N, C-alpha and C positions, 0 to 999 in steps of 0.2 A: 504493500500499500503505499503510495506517494503522499506524504503529509507535507503540508506548508512548513516553511521556516518558522512561522509563528506558532503553529501547533506542535512542532518539535521543542522550541523554547518553552512552552507551556508544560509540556510532559516532563521536562527536565526540572521545572520549577516546583511542580505540584503533582505528587503521586497519585493523590485522589482524583485529580482531574485527568490524569493519565489514563486511569482505567475507563473514564468515561469516553475520552477521545478514541482509544482503541475500539471500543465497542460501537461508536458512532462511525468511525472512519472519518475520511476527510470531508470537512465542511468548508464552503466558501462563502465569505462575506460578499454580499451583493454588491454590484457596482452602484456608485452614486447615482441618484435620479435627479432629473431637472424638473420633474413633475411635482413641485414642492405643495402646490395647492391640493392635489389629489392626496398626497402624503399626510398633510396636516388633517383634512378631513377624515380620513381614515384613522388617524390616531385619537381624534376627539370620539369617534364612533367607539373605538375599542377600549376607552377608559372604563375601568371597574367591572369588565365583562370578560368572558372567555374568548379565545381567539376564534373559536368556531362560531360563537355567537356573534361576534363581530363581523366576521366574514358573511354570515348569513344576512345581516342587516345591510351591510355595504352593497351586497349583491343584488338585494331586493330593491334598494334605493336606485341603483344603477340601472336596473332594469326599468323602473318607474320613469327614468329620465331618457331610456333608450340611448345609453352611453356606457363606454368602456372604461372611463375614467372621469373622476368628479372634476368639473370645471366651475369657474366663478358664475357661468351662465345658468348653471343648474339651480343656483340658491339667489341670485341677485335680485330677482323681483319678487321673492317670497317673503312673507312676514313671519314673525315668531311662531304664531299658531299654525301657519301652513306647514312649517317644518316639523312641528309637534306632531301634527296629524300624519306625518309620514313614519311616525314611530319612535321619535326621538324624545328624551327627557327635555323639560324647559332649559336646564343648564346647557346641554349639549347643543340644542337648537340655538341658543343665545351665543355661544361660543363660535358656531359655525357662521352666523351672521356677522360677527366682529371680524373673524378670519376673512370673509368674503369681502368686507369693508376695506380691510388692509390691502388685498391684492387688488381691488378696483380702484380705490382713491388714493392710494399711496403706491409709489414704485417700489414695491416690496423686495422684488428679486434684486433690484439695483442697490436698494439699502442694505440687505443681507450681506452683500459682497463688499461694502466698504466699511463694515463694523469690525472692531476688534472682537476677540472672543468673549471678553467681558461685556462689551456693549451688546453683542448679539444675544448672550444669555439674558440680560436685562431687558432688552427689547421684545424678546420671544415671550418671557414670563410675564410682560405686562399686558398681553392678550388675553382677555376673559376666558376663563376655563383651561388654560394652558399652564400646567405646573411642571415641576422638575422631571416627573416621569416622561411626560410629552417631549419635553425638551431633549432628554437623553435618547429617547427612542427615535427622535428627528435626526439627531446627530448620528446615530448609529445605522439606521436604515436609509435615510435620504442622503446624508452628507458621507457616509461611508467612513466614519471616523473609527480609527482601530482601537482606542482606549476608552471605551464608554461603558460604565457600570452603573446599575440603578438598584440601591438597596431597597427601594420602594416597589420594586416589581414583584408582586406575589409568586409568579412562577419560578423566578431566580431564588427567591427565598426558600420555596418548598423544595427545589433540586439541592439547593447546599445543605438544607436540614436532612434530607433523604440520604445524601452521600457524605454525611457526617463531617462536614466542613464546619459547620456551627451547631449549636444545639436549638431545639424548637423554642427555647425562651430567649434566644439571643435578641440583641438590640440592634438597631439599624447601624451603629458604629461598628458593631461586631462583624458584620456582613462586609461592611466597607473595609475594615481592617483586614479581613481574610483575602479580599479581591487584590489587595496590594501585591500578593504573591503573583498576580497575572500581568502586572504592568509590564511593558506598554501595549498589552495585547487583550485587554480586558473584553473587548467586543467578542473577539474569536472564542474566548471562554464563555461568555454569555450564549453564543450560538450553541455550544456543546451542552451547556446546562439546559437550555430550553429542549433540546432535541432528546436529552436523556428522559424527559418525561412523556415522550410520545409512546 
């Protein structure tokens, strides 16, 4: 099996993770996407629910729009109540409206590309309904950053407990502390931990 240099590094650093990687075999971090709007809408939909439930909701919405990807046109003429009637909570609907506003009324992409990482984080987190978890998932899956870890991700926490990396009563800082073993390739470690739950 041909493992990446990142996976080989992780296996050398952590024997518990090594067992997971050997079982999963090689996993590849997806290439960065420029479909930022679609990514952000999917992240909002997936908050606090399982991956399968989020996928089901996204597919249902895309089908109703007769679209393969979410675009600003899907939501720009809808009101809060209209989005709620599509099956989303009030908070998620409000977040989608604000994200749409940013993309339509501000040069969002241009702005993102001119910000420092700290400014990027602050700007991203200023959007209603977008928190640290969403920020981290955006960096990992949309921007392709290799050293992202979120101690607030329920699936990661579950995988780390199951694999005896932390105990079930561990605090967020315990997860963060353990993850330092995987720097600077924590995103790859996350992929393997998620996969281990399949």
